C-alpha distance (Angstrom), angle and dihedral (degrees) to the residues before:
residue distance angle dihedral
M1 . . .
A2 3.78 . .
I3 3.77 122.8 .
Y4 3.81 106.0 -81.3
S5 3.79 99.1 -159.8
R6 3.78 118.7 41.8
I7 3.78 130.1 148.8
Q8 3.78 110.0 -110.8
K9 3.78 119.0 -120.8
A10 3.78 91.9 -123.7
S11 3.82 95.4 60.1
K12 3.78 109.8 132.8
R13 3.79 112.8 -98.5
I14 3.78 132.8 -160.3
E15 3.81 117.0 -168.4
G16 3.80 89.4 -15.9
E17 3.81 95.8 -55.0
I18 3.78 122.6 117.1
I19 3.78 111.2 -119.7
M20 3.80 113.5 -152.9
S21 3.79 124.1 -179.5
V22 3.77 133.6 166.2
C23 3.81 111.2 -104.9
M24 3.80 97.1 171.7
E25 3.78 134.8 25.1
L26 3.78 134.0 -178.4
Q27 3.80 117.0 -157.2
N28 3.81 119.7 -164.2
V29 3.81 94.7 -34.9
S30 3.80 116.0 -178.1
K31 3.80 132.4 174.8
Q32 3.79 134.2 -177.8
F33 3.78 132.3 -175.1
M34 3.82 118.2 -159.1
G35 3.79 90.9 -19.2
Q36 3.81 93.5 -49.8
T37 3.81 115.3 121.0
V38 3.81 111.6 -131.5
L39 3.81 99.8 166.4
A40 3.79 121.9 24.0
D41 3.81 121.3 -162.5
V42 3.82 95.3 -40.1
S43 3.81 116.1 -170.9
L44 3.78 119.7 179.0
A45 3.81 138.2 156.3
I46 3.81 120.3 -154.2
N47 3.79 121.2 -158.7
R48 3.77 120.3 -138.8
G49 3.80 114.4 -103.1
T50 3.81 96.5 20.9
T51 3.79 129.8 117.3
I52 3.80 112.3 -130.9
G53 3.80 121.1 -160.9
L54 3.80 121.5 -154.9
L55 3.79 120.5 -163.0
G56 3.77 132.2 -177.9
A57 3.77 144.5 132.5
N58 3.80 121.0 -81.3
G59 3.80 108.2 -72.8
S60 3.80 92.9 16.4
G61 3.81 93.1 124.1
K62 3.81 104.2 -97.9
S63 3.80 94.9 130.3
V64 3.80 91.5 40.9
L65 3.80 90.6 55.1
F66 3.80 91.6 48.6
K67 3.81 91.7 49.0
I68 3.81 90.1 51.2
I69 3.81 90.1 51.1
C70 3.82 89.8 51.4
G71 3.81 93.9 46.8
L72 3.81 93.7 -113.8
I73 3.83 92.0 118.0
K74 3.80 126.9 29.7
P75 3.81 118.4 -134.1
D76 3.79 118.8 -123.0
S77 3.79 88.1 -129.3
G78 3.76 139.0 -3.5
R79 3.79 132.9 49.7
V80 3.80 138.6 -96.2
F81 3.81 119.6 -148.4
V82 3.81 121.1 -161.2
D83 3.80 114.3 -173.0
G84 3.79 89.1 -18.5
S85 3.81 96.9 -52.4
V86 3.79 123.1 110.6
L87 3.78 111.7 -117.2
G88 3.80 107.9 -117.1
D89 3.82 97.2 26.8
K90 3.80 99.7 89.4
S91 3.78 99.9 -4.2
D92 3.79 136.5 16.7
F93 3.80 92.5 -156.8
P94 3.83 118.0 48.7
S95 3.79 110.0 -131.5
N96 3.80 93.9 -148.2
I97 3.83 95.9 58.1
G98 3.80 121.6 91.9
V99 3.80 112.9 -158.7
F100 3.79 133.6 -152.4
I101 3.78 111.9 179.8
N102 3.79 116.3 -175.4
S103 3.83 113.6 -90.2
P104 3.82 95.9 11.0
G105 3.79 115.6 -151.8
F106 3.80 120.9 -120.9
I107 3.79 135.2 169.9
G108 3.78 101.7 -91.9
I109 3.81 98.4 -153.1
Y110 3.83 92.2 57.5
S111 3.79 128.7 77.7
G112 3.79 120.2 -110.7
F113 3.80 92.3 -102.7
K114 3.81 92.9 49.0
N115 3.82 90.7 50.3
L116 3.79 91.7 52.8
K117 3.79 92.2 44.7
F118 3.80 90.0 53.5
L119 3.83 90.1 51.9
A120 3.80 93.4 43.8
N121 3.81 90.7 54.2
I122 3.82 90.3 62.5
R123 3.81 91.7 73.8
G124 3.77 98.1 17.1
V125 3.81 96.2 -148.6
I126 3.83 98.7 123.3
G127 3.77 136.7 43.4
D128 3.79 137.5 -146.5
N129 3.82 94.3 -76.2
Q130 3.81 93.1 59.2
I131 3.82 90.2 48.5
R132 3.79 91.2 51.5
E133 3.80 91.5 47.3
A134 3.81 91.6 52.1
M135 3.81 92.1 49.5
C136 3.79 92.6 48.7
K137 3.79 90.3 47.8
V138 3.82 91.6 59.9
G139 3.81 93.4 41.9
L140 3.81 101.6 -98.8
D141 3.80 126.2 130.2
P142 3.82 109.2 -125.7
E143 3.84 89.8 -158.1
N144 3.81 92.3 58.3
K145 3.82 106.9 114.4
T146 3.81 94.5 -165.1
K147 3.80 112.6 132.8
V148 3.78 114.2 -113.0
D149 3.82 87.7 -123.1
N150 3.80 85.7 69.7
Y151 3.80 95.7 46.6
S152 3.78 119.6 114.1
L153 3.81 117.0 -117.5
G154 3.78 89.5 -103.7
M155 3.81 92.2 53.2
K156 3.82 90.1 50.3
Q157 3.80 90.2 51.1
K158 3.80 90.3 50.5
L159 3.81 90.9 48.1
G160 3.80 88.9 52.7
L161 3.80 89.9 52.2
A162 3.81 90.8 48.5
Q163 3.80 89.0 53.3
A164 3.82 90.1 50.5
I165 3.81 94.3 53.6
M166 3.81 104.7 30.9
E167 3.82 95.3 95.4
N168 3.83 90.8 48.9
Q169 3.80 94.9 -117.8
E170 3.79 116.9 -174.0
I171 3.82 95.6 -139.0
L172 3.81 121.1 52.2
V173 3.80 123.3 -166.8
L174 3.80 109.5 -162.6
D175 3.80 115.6 -175.9
E176 3.83 111.8 -166.8
P177 3.83 97.7 -30.5
F178 3.84 90.6 169.7
N179 3.78 96.7 54.2
A180 3.84 115.3 138.6
L181 3.81 95.2 -17.0
D182 3.79 125.4 153.1
Y183 3.79 117.2 -116.5
Q184 3.81 97.2 -96.3
T185 3.80 95.3 45.7
Y186 3.81 90.1 45.6
N187 3.80 89.7 56.3
D188 3.81 91.4 44.9
V189 3.81 91.7 53.6
K190 3.79 92.0 45.4
E191 3.81 91.7 52.2
F192 3.79 89.2 47.9
I193 3.80 91.4 55.6
Y194 3.80 89.5 49.9
L195 3.82 87.0 53.7
L196 3.80 91.1 52.5
K197 3.80 89.2 51.7
T198 3.80 91.7 54.2
E199 3.81 88.0 52.4
G200 3.81 89.3 59.4
K201 3.79 96.9 -113.6
T202 3.79 120.3 160.1
I203 3.82 104.9 -122.5
L204 3.79 131.2 -168.8
L205 3.79 110.7 -166.2
T206 3.79 138.6 -178.0
S207 3.79 127.5 -170.6
H208 3.79 137.0 162.7
N209 3.80 87.6 -135.6
Y210 3.79 112.9 81.4
D211 3.80 91.7 -161.8
D212 3.82 91.1 61.3
I213 3.79 91.2 52.8
E214 3.80 92.8 44.9
Q215 3.81 92.8 51.4
L216 3.80 99.0 42.2
C217 3.80 105.6 34.7
D218 3.78 133.6 79.1
V219 3.81 95.0 -161.5
V220 3.80 126.0 24.7
Y221 3.81 128.3 -159.0
I222 3.78 131.9 177.8
I223 3.79 131.1 -154.7
D224 3.79 108.2 -126.0
N225 3.81 117.4 176.7
G226 3.79 92.2 -24.7
K227 3.81 94.8 -47.5
V228 3.81 124.1 110.9
V229 3.79 106.1 -139.0
P230 3.83 136.1 164.7
V231 3.77 110.8 -87.4
T232 3.79 118.3 -103.5
K233 3.78 134.0 -175.0
E234 3.80 89.3 -108.5
L235 3.81 92.4 55.2
I236 3.81 92.1 45.9
D237 3.80 89.5 52.1
K238 3.80 90.2 46.8
Y239 3.80 96.7 52.3
F240 3.80 104.4 23.3
S241 3.82 103.5 28.2
R242 3.79 87.1 -127.5
K243 3.78 112.3 171.5
S244 3.79 124.2 -150.8
């Protein structure tokens, strides 16, 4: 098995020393749906500038956990801290988190640029240049007038990533960014995530492919019966039939 916890090369350094600080913390977070426990007393601390991988079977609660972190779902109990503030006290939606949720929804009759401009106008903190830069960064042409309805799946995934990064958020939550991509787009997205790592972003990432998580992430967890625990060879074998 690969090393599960390694300090990423892009960690911020001062006078040659790696500076690590907690930017997000979950304390005793639990969530049920219709009496079924999805997350059970989850506690987790996330260091700034690290890439965290989250594994789990379908329906294990990966997306639920990410939505709780982003303020899209409220936990039944427990608290989420982002940069020291409790989520829900002053704000339900942390301003420094960029979010990519699998199969993002856009207005199909608009171009990619017009969709992002509409979203950017909600907070009003960036202009057209930042939108164009984000699109170029993920490999999209901001001058392309094609309606999003006519985008390929890969182009829609890239547009979702551009939306997640366009306001230069420090924390990025990426839920299944590789889902159903062709080979070239898969490699493009993977290289883009490597780029984000070199920029020192804090990244939370899920994927159905263990190899993606192993290659990209500094720390890997798995959801096992509602608990978020460090990955082990036994758990990988259990859920991914991975042989040593």
